N, C-alpha and C positions, 0 to 999 in steps of 0.2 A: 787185480784181475776180477776178483769177486765183486768188487765195488762197481766196476763198469758193467758187469753182467746184470747186477741188480737194477742199475739205472735203465738198462735196455728193456728189462722185463716191465718195469713201471711205465716206461714210455709206451710200450705196446698195449698195456692194459688200459691206460688212462688217456692216451692221445686221441683216440676216436671220439671219446666223450667231450673232449675239449674242442675239437675241430668241428664235428658234425652238428648240424642244426636241424630243427624240426622240419617235417615234410607233410604235405597233404596229398591225398590220392582219392580216386573214385573206384568203387567196386560194384559191378564188374567194370573193367576198363575197356571192354569190347564185347560185341555180341550182335546177333541178327534177330530182329523182331518184326512181327507182322503189323501192317497198318491196322489201326483200330484196337490193338492190344495194349496192355499196360505192362510196365516193368519197373522194378525198384532199383535205385542207385544209392549206395551208402557213401557218405563223406567220411573219410578216415583220417586220423591224426597219428603220427609217430613222433614223439618228443625226443627221440634219440638219447634216452636216459636222463633228460633234464626235466625239471619241474616247470610247468607253464600254468598260468592262471587266467589268461584272457585271449580272445581271438576275434578277428574281423574277417569274414570270408564272403567273397563276392563271386557269383557264378554267372556264366552266360551260356545260352543254348539256342539252336535255330528255331525261331518262333514259327516258321512255316512248316516244320516237320515234327516238333514236339510241343507238348503243353504239360505243365505241372498240374497233377490232380490234387495233391496235397503233400506238404512236407510233414514228417512225423518228428515230434520232439519227445515222444515217450521214452524211447531207449536212447539215451545220450549221456555223454560224459559231462556236458555243460550243466552246471548247477543253477546258474542264474542267467536268464536271457535278458539282455539290455532292452530288447524289444522282440516281439514274436517274429519268426522268420517271415520275410516279405518276398513276394514274387510278382512279376508282371509278364503274363503270357503274350501280350501284344509286342513287348520289346525283347522278350527272351532273357530276362535277368532275375537274379535271386540274391538276397543278402541275408547273412547270419552274423549276429553280434551277441556274444555272451561271455561269461566268466566262470571260473572254477574256484570258489573260495578255498584257501589253503593250498592251492596248486594241485597238479596231478602229473604223474609220470606214466605214459602208456606207449605201447608199440603199435597198436592197431585199434585205437579208441574210436568209437562211432560218435560223430558229432550230430548227425541227423540222417534219416532215410528219406529219400525223395521218390515219389511215385510219378512217373512220366506216362503219358498216353501218346502213341504214335499217330500222327496226323497224315503223313504223306510218305511216299517212297523216296529213296535216296540215301545220302550219307549225312550223319549229324555228329557234331563235335560238342561235347560238354566240357567247358574249360574254366579254370580259375583265372580271375582277372588279376592284373599286376598289383592292384592296391590291396590285395588280401594280405593279412599279417597275423602272426602268432607272437605273444608276449611272454617273456620269462617271469617266473615268480621270484623276482629279486628286489622288489621294491623300487625299481628304476624304470619299469615298463620297457625293458630292452627287447628290441625286435629280434626274432629268432627263426623266421621262415627262410629256408634255403632252397626248397624245391616244391613244386606243385605239379603233379602229373595229371594230364587231361585224359579224357576217354573218347573213343571213336566208335560209333554204332552204325550198323547197316539196317535199313528199313525196307521190307519187301511186302508185296501183296500177300494176303492169306493164300494157302494152297487151294487149288481148284476143288470146288465142292459140287460143281455142276458139269455142263458140257465142256469138252475140250475145245480150246480156241487157238487157232493159228492165223498168221497173217503173212501173205507173200510180199507185202510192201513194208511192213514194220515188224519183222519177225522176232527181234530181240527186244524184250521189254526194258532192258537197261541201257539201250543205245538210242541216241538221238538221230532223227532222219530229217532230210530236207523236204521230202514230199508231203504235200498237204492233202493228198488223196489216199485214202486208206481202204484196203480190202480185207475183210475178216471172214474166215471160214470156221465152222463149228459143227460138232457132232456129239451125240450122246452115246457113250460106250455101252450103256445098259440095254440098248435096243432101240426100237422105233418109238418115236415120241409123238404126242398129239399137237405139239406146237412149242415155240420158243418165245420168251419175253426178254427183251434186252433194252438197254439204254446206254447212251454215251454222254458223259459229263466230266467235270473236274473233281468229283468226290471219289476218293480211292475205294470206299467200301459201301457205295449206295446199293440199294435193293431195287430191282425192277418191279413194276407192278404185276398184277396177276392177269393181265390182258395179253393174249397171244398175238404175236406178230406174224404168225403163219409157220409153216414147216420148212420154208426155204432155208438151206443150210449155209447161206452166205449173205453178207451185207456190205455195201460200199458207201463211203462218205467222201464227199468232194469239197475241196477248198476250206479245209478246217483252219481254225486259228492256231497260232503258235502257242506252245506250252505243253503241260502234262495233261493228258486226257485218259479217261478210264472207261473201258467197255465192260458192262456188267450184264450177264446172261444166265438165265435158268430155263430148265426144260419141264414140260408137262407130260407126265406119263401115268397112265391108268387113273387119270383124274386128279392127280396130286402133283404139286409143284416141288421140284427137287431143290437142291442147294444151288448157291450162286457162285459163278466163276468170275473173277475180276482180272481184266487184261489191261496192262499199261501201254499207252501209245505216247511216244515222245516226239514232238514236232518242233523243229527249229529251222525256219526258212529265212531267217534274218541274219545277215552277216554281222560280224563284230562291229563295235562302235568305231566311228572315225577317230583317227589318232594322228598326232604330229610325229614327224621323223626329224629328229634334231641331229645335226652334224656338228661335232666338236673338233677343233675349237670354233669352226664356223663353216657355213656352206660355201663360203669364198675364202680360201685359206692357202697358205704357202706350205702347209704340212702335207707330205705325200702319203701319210698313213692316218687319215682322220678316223674318228670314232662315230659310229651311228648309234643313236639311242632311240628306242621306240617301246611303247607299251599301250595296251588297250584292254578292254573288258568285253565280255559277252554275257548278257543277262540270263540266258537260258542254259545252253549246253556248256558254256565256258570255253575259254581259249585253249586250243590244242597245241599249235606250234606256229613258228614264224619262218618265212623264207626271204632271202634277199638276193638281189641281182644288181650288178654294176654294169651299166651299158655305156660304152664310150661314144662321144658325139663329135669330138674334134679329130682332125686328121692324124695328128701325132699319136693320140691315144688309140685310135683304130689301128695304126701301124704297129703299135706295141702289143695290143691285146688281141689283134686279129679282126678280120672283117666279118666273121660269123657272129651270130647272135650269142649273147652271153647266157650262161646257165644260172638258174636259181640254186642256191644252196641253203640248207636249213641253218638257222642262226638264232642266237639268244642275245638279248640286250644286256650290256653294251657290246656292240660288235666292232672289232678292229678291222677296218677295211684293209685288204692287202695293199702293199706299196703301189702307188699310181704315179704316172708321169703327168706333167703339166698338161692341162686341157680341160675339156668340159665332159661331164658325165651325168647320166640319169641314175639315181639310186632309187630302186623300186623295192619296197617292203610289202609283203603280203602276209596276212594272218589268217589262219584257218581255225574255225571253232570245231567242236566235237561232232557236229553234223556235217562237216566239210564245207560249210559256207565260207567264202573268202572275201576279204576286204583288202584292196590294193591302194597303197599310197606312194606317190612319186615325189622325189625331192631332187632339185637340180644342184649339182656339185661342180665347183670350179676350182681346180688346182692351179694357182697362179704364182707369180713372183712375189717375194716377200714385200716389195715396195707397195704392191697393190693389196696386200692382205687386210689393211684397215678399212677398205672400201666395201660396203655392203649394198644390198638392194635398197635399203631404206635410209642409209646414212653412214656416218663414220662410227666404226666400232672401237670402243675403248677397252683394251685388254680382252677382247672377245666376249665381254660380258654385257656391257651397256652399249646400246646403239643410240648415238646422237643423230636425230633426223637431219637430213641435208639442209632443210630450210633454217633449222636452228643453228647448225654449224656455220653456215654462211652468214647468218645474222650476227653470231658472236664475232666472226672474223671481220665483218664490216664495221661492227661497233668498235672492236679493237683498232681497226684501221682509222676510224674517225677520231678516237681518243688520241692515237699517236699523231694524226694530222694536226689536231689542236695543240698538242704538246710541242710538235715541231714548229708550228706557227709562233707560239709563245717564246720558244727559245730563239728563233730567228729574229723576232722583233726585239727581244732583249739585247741580242748581240748588235743589231743595227743601231739601237739607242746608244750603246757603249761606243760604237764606232763614230756615230754622229757627234756625241759629246766630246770625244777625244779629238776628232778632226776639227771641230769648231772651237776648240779650247774653251768649252763651256764649263766653268767652275760651278761647284755646288753653291746654292744661294747664300749660305752663311759665309763661305769664303769670299764670294763676290762682294757681299756687303761690307766685309772688313776691308777688302781692297779699295772699294769706293771711298770709304771713310778715310783711309790712309792717304788717298790722292787729294782729298779736300784739305787735310791737315798740311800736306806738302805745299799746297798753293799759298798757305799762310806763312810757312816757316822755311821755305827754301827748296832747293832742287837736289839736296844730297840724297833724299830717299828715292829720287827718280833713278838713281844708279841701281838701287836694289830692284826696282820695277823693271828696268831695262834687262837686268840679269835674269829676272823671273820670266819675262816675256820671251827673251831669247831662248831660255831653256825649253819653254813650252813650244816655241816655234821650230827649233832645230832638233827637238827630240822626238818628232813625229815618226811613226813607223813608215818606212818606205814600202811602196807596193812592189810586190815581186811578180815577175812574169812566170806564169804557170806553164810548164811544158806539157804538150799534149801526150797523155798516157794511153797506152793500148787498152782496149776494152777487156774487162774481166769476164771470163767464161765460168759460170758456176752451175750450169745445167746443160746436159747434152744427152741425146738418145743414143746410147752406145749399144753395140751388138744388136742392131735391129735386123729385121728381115726385109726382103725386097717387096713385101706387101704391107709394110708399115711406113707411116709418114715420119720423116726425120724432123727434129726440132732442136733448137739451141737457144740459150739465153744467158744473160749476165748483167753486168753493170758498167757504166762509164763514170769517170770522175767529174764530168760536166753534163748537166741535164740537157735533154733535147739535142744530143750530139749524133751525128751521122756515123753509123758503124758499117764497115765493109767486111763481108764474110767471104772467105775463099775456100773452095772445095777442089781438091786435087785427086783425081782418080789415079792410083798407083799402077793400075794395069795399063790404061791407055795413055796416061800422062796428061790428059786433058784437065785444064783448070778453069773453073767457073767462079764468078763473083756475084754477090747479091748485096744490096744496100738496105739498111733498116735504120730507123730513127729511134733513139732512146726517149723515154718519157721524161716528165718534169722531175722525177726522182732519180733519173739516171738508169732506170731499168730498161733493158731491151730484150726483145724476144723475136725469134724468127722461126717460122714453120714452113717447110718446103711444100710447094703446091702439087708435087707429084712424087711417085715412088722413085727412090734411088736405085740404080742398077746394082746387081750383086758385085761385091769386090771389096777392096781395101781403099780407104780414103784418109787423106790428111786434111785437117781443118785448122784455120787460124783466122784472126781478125785484126783490123786496124781501125783507129778512129780517124775521122776526116773533118777538118775545119777549113772551109774554103778550098785552097789548093794545097794546104799543109796536111801531111799524113803523119800519124804516130808510128813508132816502131812496131813491128809485128808482135802479136801476142804469142805465148808458147803454143806449140802445135798439139792438137788432139788427134789421136788415131782411132778410127772406128771401123768396124767390120760389118758389112751388110751381107747377111746370109741369103742363100737362095730360097730356102724354105721358111715361110713365116708361120708363127704359131697362131692357130685360129682360136680367137677368144670368144667368138660368138657375138651376137648383136648387143647384148647387155654389156658385156665387158668393153666393147669398143666405145659405147656411149660413155662409160665411166672414164676411160682413159682420155678420150678426146674432149669431153665436156667438163666433167667434175674435176679430173686431175689438172686440166688446163686452168680452171678457175682457182683451184687450190694453190697451184704453183704461182700464178700471178698475184694472188692475195698474199702468199708467203713472201714472195720477193718484195712486194710493196711494204709489208710489215718490216722486213729486214732492212729495206732501204730507208724507211722512216726512222728506225732505231739508229742506224748509222748516221743519218742526217742529224738527229737530235744530239748524239754523242759528239759528232764533229763540231757542230755549232756551239754546243755548251763548252767544249774544251777550248776552242779558240776565243769564244766570248769571255770565258773566265780568265784566260791569259791576258786579253786586252783590258779587262776590268782591273786586274791586279796591277798592270802597267800604269793605267790611269790613276789608280789610288796612290801609287808611288809618286807620280807627278803632283798630285794634290798635296801630299805630305811635304814635298819640296816647296810648293807654293806657300803652305802654312809657315814653314820655317823662314821663307823670304819675308812674308808679312810680319812675322815676329821680329825679325831683324830690323824691318822698316820702322815699326813702332818703337823699338829700342833707340834707333837713331833719332826719331822724332822726340823722344823723351829727353835725349841729350841736348837737342837743339833748343827745346823750350826752356830747359834749365839754363842754357847759355844766355838766352835772351833775358830771362829773369835776373841772371847775375849782372847783366848790363844795366837793367833798371834799378837793381839794388845799389850799384855804384852811383847812379844818378841821384838816388834818394839821400846819399851821404852829403851831396853838395847843395841840394835844394829839395823842397817839398813838391811832391807830384800833384798836379792839378789837371782837371779836365780829361782830355783824351789819354794822357799818360797814365792817369790812375785807372781809367776804364780798361786800357790795354793790359795793365798789370793784373787786374781782376780777371780778365778773359784768359790770360796766360795761366793763372793759378787754376782756373776751372779746367782748362784743357790738360794741364799737367796732372790734375787729379783724375781726370777721365782716362788718360793714357796709363797711369799707374794702376788703376783698377783693371784695365784690360790685360796688362802684363801680369798682375797678381792673380787674376782669375783664370789664367791659362786658356784664353779663348781659342787657342789654336788646336785644342783637342776636338776636332770636328767629327761628329758621328758619321759612319760610313753609310752611304745610301746605295740602294740597289736599283739599277735602271732595268 
């Protein structure tokens, strides 16, 4: 028990020293100072009980409100400065780099004292930059800075030393006003004066000259410029000019900067709760707050949200828009600065079906991040279409060459050459090899593929406008198994029982598409199709059931143009691409099948030729045997000797052909 208690005490005593790291701070950390005055700020270091030996400190301050008079290095824990403290009053920056030989442990060590002069009214923050650092005295230059506390100061005009000044138009010196017309009234509390001298400029602590402007106790300025202005006045009494009063006038008649309103995931989306993002700046008074309003434009949205005008609500970015119904909306965001100037930005929002979510004003959106322009998207589609068309043409030509070669019994050149030579030999040595040729030709003749009669198949329906309204145009499309085939469409109204039919022709790729030329009446409909060739009709296709609602969704002009034009082109292009891919696969499959079949026939032809040469070899040997018997009874002369020599040459040639396996013919691709 005592052992655990001792461990607990040691942990409490030494853990803070292990965990805590050095910190930097400014003193004073806050305060209010008059324009024109100076004040000192000390940069302090707390090493948290550890020894440090080097530091790099970078400060920033508002250059329009403060300027450094001088940094002091007289009273400092830094023993060696890597370079004298540097500052830039135009940028509002200062840097300190130094070291402490042997290290130092302090809790409130002064690194330097900085003297600032106040240039203008307002609020100023003196802050440590992120790249500031303190290094431990451990020989490893270990970084040890964990916290840097900034300071915030308020800057005011000096207290009135002359006449009292008030304004009925710009009464509060700390508030920004829209009005560019200023009325000032003033009076001397010490009694009657002989005159006033005053001036209006952008210097916070100017002194007016000693020339009287008269005894009138008010002055008006019209159409002043935006910004901080200062009115300076003093009074003449008993021949002496008194102290000066400084009065601040803040004018901001310019609204905040224009800004974009971004709708996420997109301004045209299937999400019913999109997010609005917005942000802007105001150079003078600064942004105060934002308001947002969602105004319905489509009939359905108005029915849900009401016909009255929508209200603005205060909002911050990002703003999650309350759940909306499908339709069109105007999202209006307005921003107010501290002078109550307002900037209003309007963004059109369309809540649409998921299928149309990828279509934007400028093109096709990819994952809601990248927008592919319509011209580029269509260009890519057409390029892909042309590539597939070329591929389809090559595959079709390849299959046609296979069919032509197979149907015409056209053997490869090397096989045909061997066959021709075999026929020449048989003309010399007899007709036994003709039996093999007859078998070969019979095989090629009777093994041809018989043409099959293709039954007319019903058209395939792969696209149909389901669940449309009675203010939307109906369309349907699909494929036929035969190009340029007539398709008959049937519409049956389940309420009235009326059935209508329409004819359409498929294109060269078998794609067909039909768009109704008028609105369908509300109700339930059954759809089916048939292919027609002359007077022959295919079986009916499976039936499709659609519902035509009485109320149509109003998409607006833009959306209508996307659906009727862009979507129409995309569907046709997509169907064309799909049709070409199917065309290529179909012809490649059947062409490959025919190619393998023809190769098998060629192999059979090779075997037949091989057998023909074997028989020829046997016949030549038989004739040589006859001549050999003749040589036993008499010596060969003249033609007999020449025939023997020719037989020997032919026998040698045939043996070489058999030995070299000439029937291993390389496969050719047509």
